[in-house]
C-alpha positions as CSV (number, residue, x, y, z in Angstrom):
1,M,-30.3,-20.8,-4.8
2,L,-30.9,-20.6,-1.1
3,G,-31.2,-16.8,-0.8
4,T,-30.2,-13.4,-1.9
5,F,-27.4,-11.4,-0.4
6,A,-28.4,-7.8,0.0
7,H,-27.5,-4.5,1.6
8,F,-30.6,-3.0,3.2
9,A,-30.4,0.7,3.5
10,R,-33.1,2.1,1.3
11,Q,-36.8,2.3,2.0
12,V,-38.9,5.2,1.0
13,R,-42.5,4.4,2.1
14,R,-43.9,2.9,5.3
15,P,-45.2,-0.6,4.5
16,A,-48.9,-1.3,4.7
17,L,-49.8,-3.4,7.8
18,A,-51.7,-6.6,7.1
19,A,-53.7,-8.6,9.5
20,I,-52.5,-12.2,9.9
21,A,-55.0,-14.9,10.2
22,S,-54.4,-17.4,13.0
23,A,-55.0,-21.1,13.0
24,A,-54.9,-23.5,15.8
25,I,-53.3,-26.9,15.3
26,V,-54.0,-29.6,17.8
27,M,-50.9,-31.7,18.6
28,P,-50.9,-34.9,20.7
29,V,-49.2,-34.8,24.1
30,L,-46.0,-36.9,23.7
31,S,-44.8,-36.4,27.2
32,T,-46.3,-36.1,30.7
33,A,-44.0,-33.3,31.6
34,M,-45.6,-29.8,31.6
35,A,-44.3,-27.4,28.9
36,P,-43.3,-24.0,30.2
37,A,-46.1,-21.4,29.9
38,V,-44.0,-18.8,28.2
39,A,-40.9,-19.5,26.0
40,A,-37.7,-17.8,27.0
41,R,-37.1,-14.6,25.0
42,G,-33.6,-13.8,26.2
43,P,-32.0,-12.2,29.2
44,D,-34.1,-10.0,31.5
45,N,-31.8,-6.9,31.0
46,I,-32.5,-6.5,27.2
47,A,-35.1,-3.8,28.1
48,D,-32.6,-2.0,30.4
49,V,-30.0,-2.0,27.6
50,A,-32.4,-0.7,25.0
51,E,-33.6,2.0,27.3
52,K,-30.1,3.1,28.0
53,V,-28.9,3.4,24.4
54,I,-32.0,4.1,22.3
55,D,-31.4,7.9,22.2
56,A,-28.0,7.4,20.6
57,V,-29.5,5.5,17.7
58,V,-30.6,7.7,14.8
59,N,-32.4,7.5,11.5
60,I,-30.4,8.7,8.4
61,S,-32.5,10.3,5.7
62,T,-30.9,11.1,2.4
63,S,-32.0,12.6,-0.9
64,Q,-30.5,12.9,-4.3
65,K,-31.4,14.4,-7.6
66,V,-31.8,11.9,-10.5
67,E,-32.5,12.6,-14.2
68,T,-35.8,11.4,-15.5
69,R,-35.2,9.1,-18.4
70,N,-36.6,10.4,-21.7
71,T,-37.9,7.2,-23.2
72,P,-39.2,7.5,-26.7
73,M,-42.8,6.6,-27.4
74,P,-43.1,3.0,-28.7
75,Q,-43.9,2.3,-32.3
76,L,-47.7,1.9,-32.6
77,P,-50.0,0.5,-35.3
78,N,-51.3,3.0,-37.8
79,D,-54.3,3.9,-35.6
80,P,-55.0,7.6,-34.8
81,Q,-57.0,6.8,-31.7
82,L,-54.3,4.5,-30.2
83,D,-51.6,7.0,-31.1
84,E,-53.4,9.8,-29.3
85,L,-54.1,7.6,-26.2
86,F,-50.5,6.5,-25.8
87,R,-49.1,10.0,-26.5
88,D,-51.2,11.4,-23.7
89,F,-50.1,8.6,-21.4
90,F,-46.4,9.2,-22.0
91,N,-46.7,12.9,-21.8
92,R,-48.3,12.7,-18.4
93,R,-45.3,10.5,-17.3
94,G,-42.9,13.1,-18.6
95,Q,-41.4,10.7,-21.0
96,G,-42.9,11.9,-24.3
97,Q,-42.9,15.2,-26.1
98,G,-45.0,17.1,-23.5
99,D,-44.1,19.9,-21.1
100,P,-40.3,19.9,-20.5
101,R,-41.0,20.7,-16.8
102,D,-42.5,17.2,-16.5
103,R,-39.1,15.7,-17.5
104,A,-37.1,17.8,-15.1
105,P,-34.7,16.0,-12.6
106,R,-36.6,14.7,-9.6
107,R,-35.4,14.0,-6.0
108,V,-35.3,10.5,-4.6
109,N,-35.4,9.9,-0.8
110,S,-34.1,7.0,1.2
111,L,-33.7,6.0,4.8
112,G,-31.1,4.1,6.9
113,S,-29.8,4.0,10.4
114,G,-26.8,5.2,12.4
115,F,-25.5,5.9,15.9
116,V,-23.8,8.8,17.8
117,I,-20.3,8.1,19.0
118,D,-19.5,11.7,20.3
119,P,-21.9,14.0,22.1
120,A,-20.5,16.8,19.9
121,G,-22.3,15.3,16.9
122,M,-20.2,12.5,15.3
123,V,-22.4,9.8,13.7
124,V,-21.4,6.4,12.2
125,T,-23.4,4.7,9.4
126,N,-22.9,2.6,6.3
127,N,-21.3,4.0,3.2
128,H,-24.0,2.6,1.0
129,V,-26.7,4.5,3.1
130,I,-25.3,7.9,2.1
131,A,-23.6,7.0,-1.3
132,D,-24.4,9.6,-4.0
133,A,-26.6,11.6,-1.6
134,D,-26.9,15.3,-2.2
135,E,-28.4,16.0,1.2
136,I,-28.1,14.0,4.5
137,T,-30.3,14.5,7.5
138,V,-29.9,12.8,10.9
139,I,-33.1,12.3,12.7
140,L,-32.8,11.8,16.5
141,N,-35.1,9.6,18.6
142,D,-37.1,12.6,19.7
143,G,-37.8,13.6,16.1
144,T,-35.2,16.4,15.9
145,R,-33.8,16.8,12.4
146,L,-30.2,17.9,11.9
147,K,-28.4,18.5,8.6
148,A,-25.3,16.4,8.4
149,E,-22.1,16.8,6.5
150,L,-19.9,13.9,5.3
151,V,-16.6,13.7,7.2
152,G,-15.3,10.7,5.3
153,K,-16.3,7.3,3.9
154,D,-14.7,3.9,3.1
155,Q,-16.1,1.7,0.4
156,K,-14.0,-1.3,1.4
157,T,-15.6,-1.7,4.8
158,D,-18.8,0.1,3.9
159,L,-18.5,2.7,6.6
160,A,-19.1,6.4,6.7
161,L,-18.7,9.1,9.3
162,L,-21.1,12.1,9.5
163,K,-21.0,15.3,11.6
164,V,-24.0,17.3,12.9
165,K,-24.2,20.5,14.9
166,P,-26.6,19.9,17.8
167,E,-27.9,22.7,20.1
168,K,-27.0,20.6,23.1
169,P,-24.8,17.5,23.7
170,L,-26.2,14.3,22.2
171,K,-26.5,10.9,23.8
172,A,-23.5,8.8,22.6
173,V,-22.5,5.2,22.8
174,K,-19.1,3.5,23.0
175,F,-17.5,0.8,20.9
176,G,-17.0,-2.5,22.7
177,D,-14.5,-5.3,21.8
178,S,-15.9,-7.6,19.1
179,E,-13.0,-10.0,19.6
180,K,-14.5,-11.0,23.0
181,L,-17.8,-12.1,21.5
182,R,-18.7,-15.7,21.9
183,L,-20.9,-17.9,19.8
184,G,-24.4,-17.9,21.3
185,E,-23.9,-14.6,23.1
186,W,-26.9,-12.3,23.2
187,V,-26.8,-9.1,21.1
188,I,-29.3,-6.4,20.4
189,A,-30.0,-4.6,17.1
190,I,-31.6,-1.2,17.0
191,G,-32.4,0.7,13.8
192,N,-34.9,2.0,11.3
193,P,-36.3,-1.0,9.4
194,F,-38.9,-0.2,6.8
195,S,-39.0,3.4,8.2
196,L,-40.1,2.1,11.6
197,G,-37.5,4.1,13.6
198,G,-36.3,3.0,17.0
199,S,-37.1,-0.7,16.4
200,V,-35.3,-3.1,18.9
201,T,-34.7,-6.8,18.1
202,A,-32.6,-9.3,19.9
203,G,-30.8,-12.5,19.0
204,I,-27.5,-14.3,19.4
205,V,-24.1,-14.3,17.7
206,S,-24.5,-17.1,15.2
207,A,-20.9,-17.0,13.8
208,R,-17.8,-14.9,13.6
209,N,-15.3,-14.1,10.8
210,R,-17.8,-14.6,8.1
211,D,-16.6,-14.0,4.5
212,I,-19.5,-13.1,2.3
213,N,-17.3,-11.9,-0.7
214,S,-18.3,-8.3,-0.4
215,G,-14.8,-6.9,0.0
216,P,-11.2,-7.6,0.8
217,Y,-11.6,-7.3,4.5
218,D,-14.6,-9.5,5.2
219,N,-14.8,-10.8,8.7
220,Y,-18.5,-10.2,9.6
221,I,-20.4,-11.1,12.7
222,Q,-23.4,-13.2,11.8
223,T,-26.5,-12.8,14.0
224,D,-30.1,-14.0,14.0
225,A,-31.4,-10.8,15.5
226,A,-34.0,-9.5,13.0
227,I,-32.5,-6.8,10.8
228,N,-34.2,-5.6,7.6
229,R,-34.2,-2.9,4.9
230,G,-33.5,0.3,6.7
231,N,-31.3,-1.2,9.4
232,S,-28.1,-0.5,7.5
233,G,-25.7,1.5,9.5
234,G,-27.5,0.7,12.8
235,P,-25.6,-0.6,15.9
236,L,-25.4,-4.1,17.2
237,F,-25.0,-4.0,21.0
238,N,-23.8,-6.4,23.6
239,L,-25.5,-6.7,26.9
240,D,-23.2,-4.0,28.4
241,G,-24.7,-1.5,25.9
242,E,-21.5,-1.3,23.9
243,V,-21.5,-1.3,20.0
244,V,-19.8,-4.5,18.9
245,G,-21.0,-4.3,15.2
246,I,-22.5,-2.2,12.5
247,N,-25.4,-3.9,10.8
248,T,-24.7,-4.0,7.0
249,A,-26.2,-6.9,5.1
250,I,-28.6,-9.8,5.1
251,I,-29.2,-13.0,3.2
252,S,-32.9,-13.3,2.2
253,P,-34.9,-14.7,-0.6
254,S,-37.6,-12.1,-0.1
255,G,-35.7,-9.0,1.2
256,G,-37.0,-9.5,4.7
257,S,-35.2,-11.1,7.7
258,I,-34.8,-14.8,7.8
259,G,-32.4,-14.7,10.7
260,I,-29.2,-14.4,8.7
261,G,-27.7,-10.9,9.1
262,F,-24.1,-9.6,9.0
263,S,-22.4,-6.8,11.0
264,V,-19.0,-5.2,10.6
265,P,-17.2,-6.0,13.8
266,S,-16.2,-3.1,16.1
267,K,-12.5,-4.1,15.8
268,T,-12.6,-3.3,12.1
269,A,-14.8,-0.3,12.5
270,V,-12.9,1.5,15.3
271,A,-9.7,1.7,13.2
272,V,-11.6,3.0,10.1
273,V,-13.7,5.5,12.0
274,D,-10.6,6.9,13.8
275,Q,-8.8,7.4,10.5
276,L,-11.9,9.0,8.9
277,R,-12.2,11.3,11.9
278,Q,-8.5,12.3,11.8
279,F,-7.8,12.4,8.1
280,G,-11.2,12.3,6.3
281,E,-9.9,9.2,4.5
282,T,-8.3,5.8,5.2
283,R,-4.6,5.2,5.4
284,R,-4.0,1.5,5.1
285,G,-0.8,-0.4,5.0
286,W,0.4,-1.8,1.6
287,L,2.6,-4.7,0.9
288,G,2.4,-4.7,-2.9
289,V,1.7,-8.4,-3.6
290,K,-1.1,-10.4,-5.3
291,I,-2.0,-13.4,-3.3
292,Q,-4.1,-16.6,-3.6
293,Q,-5.3,-19.4,-1.4
294,V,-2.9,-22.3,-0.6
295,T,-4.7,-25.5,-1.6
296,D,-3.7,-29.0,-0.6
297,E,-2.3,-29.6,-4.1
298,I,-0.3,-26.4,-4.0
299,A,1.0,-27.1,-0.5
300,E,2.2,-30.6,-1.7
301,T,4.2,-29.1,-4.6
302,L,5.8,-26.5,-2.2
303,S,6.5,-29.0,0.5
304,L,4.5,-26.9,2.9
305,K,3.2,-28.7,6.0
306,P,0.7,-27.9,7.6
307,V,-1.3,-26.2,4.9
308,R,-1.4,-22.5,5.8
309,G,-0.5,-19.0,4.7
310,A,-1.0,-16.8,1.7
311,L,0.6,-17.7,-1.6
312,V,2.3,-14.8,-3.4
313,A,1.1,-14.9,-7.0
314,G,2.7,-11.7,-8.1
315,V,4.8,-8.8,-6.8
316,D,4.2,-5.1,-7.7
317,D,7.4,-3.6,-9.3
318,K,6.8,-0.4,-7.3
319,G,5.6,-2.0,-4.1
320,P,7.4,-2.4,-0.8
321,A,7.6,-6.2,-1.2
322,K,9.9,-6.0,-4.2
323,P,13.0,-4.4,-2.6
324,A,12.5,-6.6,0.5
325,G,13.1,-9.7,-1.7
326,I,9.6,-11.2,-1.6
327,E,9.0,-13.2,-4.8
328,A,6.1,-15.0,-6.6
329,G,5.8,-18.5,-5.2
330,D,6.7,-17.5,-1.6
331,V,4.1,-18.4,1.0
332,I,3.6,-15.7,3.7
333,V,2.9,-17.6,7.0
334,K,3.5,-14.8,9.5
335,F,3.3,-11.0,9.2
336,D,4.5,-8.6,12.0
337,G,4.3,-11.4,14.5
338,K,0.7,-12.4,13.5
339,D,0.1,-15.9,12.1
340,I,-1.4,-16.0,8.6
341,K,-3.6,-19.1,8.7
342,E,-5.3,-18.6,5.3
343,M,-5.1,-16.1,2.4
344,R,-7.8,-13.7,3.6
345,D,-6.0,-13.1,6.9
346,L,-3.2,-11.2,5.2
347,P,-5.1,-8.3,3.7
348,R,-6.7,-7.4,7.0
349,V,-3.4,-7.7,9.0
350,V,-1.5,-5.6,6.4
351,A,-4.3,-3.0,6.2
352,D,-4.3,-2.6,10.0
353,T,-0.6,-2.1,10.2
354,P,0.6,1.6,10.3
355,V,2.0,3.0,7.1
356,G,5.8,3.4,7.2
357,K,6.3,0.7,9.8
358,E,9.1,-1.8,9.2
359,V,7.8,-5.3,9.8
360,E,9.2,-8.8,9.7
361,V,7.5,-11.1,7.2
362,L,8.1,-14.9,7.6
363,I,7.9,-16.7,4.3
364,V,8.3,-20.3,3.1
365,R,10.4,-20.6,-0.1
366,K,11.0,-24.0,-1.6
367,G,10.3,-25.7,1.7
368,K,12.5,-23.5,3.9
369,E,11.5,-20.6,6.2
370,E,13.0,-17.1,5.6
371,T,12.4,-13.8,7.3
372,K,12.2,-10.6,5.2
373,K,12.0,-7.0,6.5
374,V,9.5,-4.7,4.7
375,M,8.9,-1.0,5.1
376,L,5.1,-0.8,4.5
377,G,3.7,1.7,2.0
378,R,0.2,3.2,1.8
379,L,-2.5,1.2,0.0
380,E,-4.2,4.3,-1.5
381,D,-0.9,5.4,-3.0
382,G,-0.4,1.9,-4.5
383,E,-3.8,2.0,-6.1
384,K,-3.0,5.3,-7.7
385,L,0.3,3.9,-9.1
386,A,-1.4,0.9,-10.5
387,A,-4.0,3.1,-12.3
388,A,-1.2,5.2,-13.9
389,S,1.3,2.5,-14.8
390,P,2.4,2.8,-18.5
391,K,2.9,-0.2,-20.8
392,K,6.4,-1.5,-21.2
393,D,8.2,-2.2,-24.5
394,A,7.2,-5.3,-26.4
395,A,9.1,-8.6,-25.9
396,P,11.2,-9.9,-28.8
397,E,9.4,-12.3,-31.2
398,E,10.0,-16.0,-30.6
399,K,9.5,-18.7,-33.2
400,S,6.2,-20.5,-32.6
401,V,6.6,-24.2,-31.9
402,V,3.4,-26.1,-31.0
403,Q,3.8,-28.9,-28.4
404,K,1.3,-30.8,-26.3
405,T,1.6,-31.9,-22.6
406,L,-0.6,-32.1,-19.5
407,G,-3.7,-31.7,-21.7
408,L,-2.3,-28.4,-23.0
409,N,-1.5,-27.3,-26.5
410,L,1.5,-25.0,-26.1
411,A,3.4,-22.6,-28.3
412,N,6.3,-20.2,-28.0
413,M,5.4,-16.6,-27.7
414,S,5.1,-14.6,-30.9
415,D,3.7,-11.3,-32.2
416,D,1.0,-13.2,-34.0
417,L,-0.1,-14.9,-30.7
418,R,0.0,-11.6,-28.9
419,K,-2.4,-10.1,-31.4
420,R,-4.6,-13.2,-31.6
421,F,-5.1,-13.4,-27.8
422,K,-4.5,-9.7,-27.0
423,I,-1.6,-10.6,-24.6
424,K,0.1,-7.6,-23.1
425,D,3.7,-6.9,-24.0
426,T,4.8,-7.3,-20.4
427,V,3.6,-11.0,-20.3
428,K,6.4,-13.5,-21.0
429,G,6.3,-17.3,-21.2
430,V,4.7,-20.1,-23.1
431,V,1.3,-19.6,-24.6
432,I,-1.5,-22.0,-24.1
433,T,-3.3,-22.4,-27.5
434,G,-5.7,-25.1,-26.6
435,V,-7.0,-27.2,-23.7
436,D,-8.3,-30.8,-23.8
437,T,-11.9,-30.8,-22.6
438,N,-11.6,-33.8,-20.3
439,S,-8.2,-32.9,-18.8
440,P,-7.3,-31.7,-15.3
441,A,-6.2,-28.5,-17.0
442,S,-9.7,-27.8,-18.2
443,E,-11.1,-28.5,-14.6
444,K,-8.6,-25.8,-13.3
445,R,-10.1,-23.4,-15.9
446,L,-7.0,-22.9,-17.9
447,A,-7.9,-21.6,-21.4
448,A,-6.4,-20.6,-24.7
449,G,-4.6,-17.3,-24.4
450,D,-3.3,-18.0,-20.9
451,V,0.5,-18.0,-20.5
452,V,2.7,-20.4,-18.5
453,V,5.3,-18.1,-16.8
454,E,7.0,-20.6,-14.5
455,V,7.0,-24.4,-13.8
456,A,8.0,-25.4,-10.2
457,Q,9.1,-21.8,-9.5
458,E,11.5,-21.7,-12.5
459,A,10.8,-19.4,-15.4
460,V,10.1,-21.0,-18.8
461,A,10.6,-19.1,-22.1
462,T,10.0,-21.8,-24.6
463,T,8.0,-25.0,-25.0
464,A,11.3,-26.9,-24.7
465,D,12.0,-25.3,-21.3
466,L,8.5,-26.3,-20.1
467,Q,8.8,-29.9,-21.2
468,K,12.2,-30.2,-19.7
469,R,10.9,-29.0,-16.3
470,I,7.9,-31.4,-16.5
471,D,10.2,-34.4,-17.3
472,Q,12.5,-33.5,-14.4
473,L,9.6,-33.3,-12.0
474,K,8.4,-36.8,-13.1
475,K,11.9,-38.1,-12.7
476,E,11.9,-36.8,-9.1
477,G,8.7,-38.7,-8.4
478,R,6.6,-35.5,-8.0
479,K,2.8,-36.1,-8.1
480,S,2.0,-32.6,-9.5
481,A,3.6,-29.6,-11.1
482,L,3.1,-26.1,-9.9
483,L,2.5,-23.7,-12.8
484,L,2.5,-19.9,-12.5
485,V,0.0,-18.8,-15.1
486,S,-0.8,-15.3,-16.4
487,N,-3.9,-14.2,-18.3
488,A,-3.6,-11.8,-21.2
489,D,-3.7,-8.8,-18.9
490,G,-0.8,-10.0,-16.8
491,E,-2.8,-11.2,-13.8
492,L,-1.0,-14.1,-12.2
493,R,-2.2,-17.2,-10.4
494,F,-0.7,-20.6,-9.4
495,I,-2.2,-23.8,-10.7
496,A,-1.2,-27.3,-9.5
497,L,-1.6,-30.0,-12.3
498,S,-1.3,-33.7,-11.7
499,L,1.6,-35.4,-13.4
500,Q,0.0,-38.9,-13.1
């Protein structure tokens, strides 16, 4: 494993400073050219930018009450002296049968970073910096401590907005345009690493649109500017002193900076912060579809060239996509005039689109482009509906007939199979009862209990239906078959299996 992905908000104590021994290494001169006396450390105006914005960067101190675990004393040998020794030890720790006051809830403190966006006292930080906190304190660069209240937070982008009441207007900074960042461009990180407030580091933009699998809207800025534990929520500035990112996570085998840090881009942050400021919560667009990546194999079965878009694996019955006529198997290649180059583009574009807006969605269905009009719903409402959805009536029992094809053992749906594999009543199709270990189906992680719902975008209810579709595809000279597969809980995905 190359490293550990970590958020880096919480640090309680200042680290001990250790002296570092130096060693001289004599290297042969390989060139007659004179080496520069001092290595370049970046543009000359880094100090000017830091001086300009440092007072807008704040430390975030949080505290929360946690229960002390009441761990029972371990079983000891029958030795009165040992028993007395360990009982005294556990009582002192508040984990034995001693004074109940020793086992009272205690307060845990942590530190992170943030920055002021409004002189009246609006402060941006990371959600994980203030998560579960009972008390939040904003500490200004001059040491002033201000109690903060939470205006709103968003777990999906890991952002939070705080409000303080200063005696005089605060120094504030503005958001810049992260879309204009170029690879190699210099950026400056300021924050509170390891409780060392007001620390300034500089580096370059290493990459953009990074997906680190932390949430549905990942498009992080990657930078080699040193950011560490405690930097969470701090700003990433361009050389104009504008905030282009919010430092959020690092990859590190030790917990310290190795030059791989990630920041939420300002383009994402601005929309979220505006909604938190206006509503105290986010209000994202909702399409009501489940999607997956379009692979080369899937694109071939769908006659989709070039490979692009987001494949619709399922449609919510109560979502906006259903009445618009979007179906499982459609590939969304454009949404509201924006190209969808790959699956992860769609959630971000939909989320950024205003709730209630009617948008055009360009899909590819069976090799042909079609345009659908959708009236967007609100994601948060859709999540509430999904949590409250009741189960539907059970499907009628089918006679179980075992058949084998494509490395799969298949059977018609029955009550016995539903009970055996705990398949929900809403799932219909042909049940996979076994998978050959050395088959392509095994490589695609198909397993007993999965249900084949469609073959080549046509529903199959029995093993005979499935085999008929496979035979037809082979007759047409197809290289692979596209299966729509459901797990026992009804979650759908497309799988392309070779017919050769």
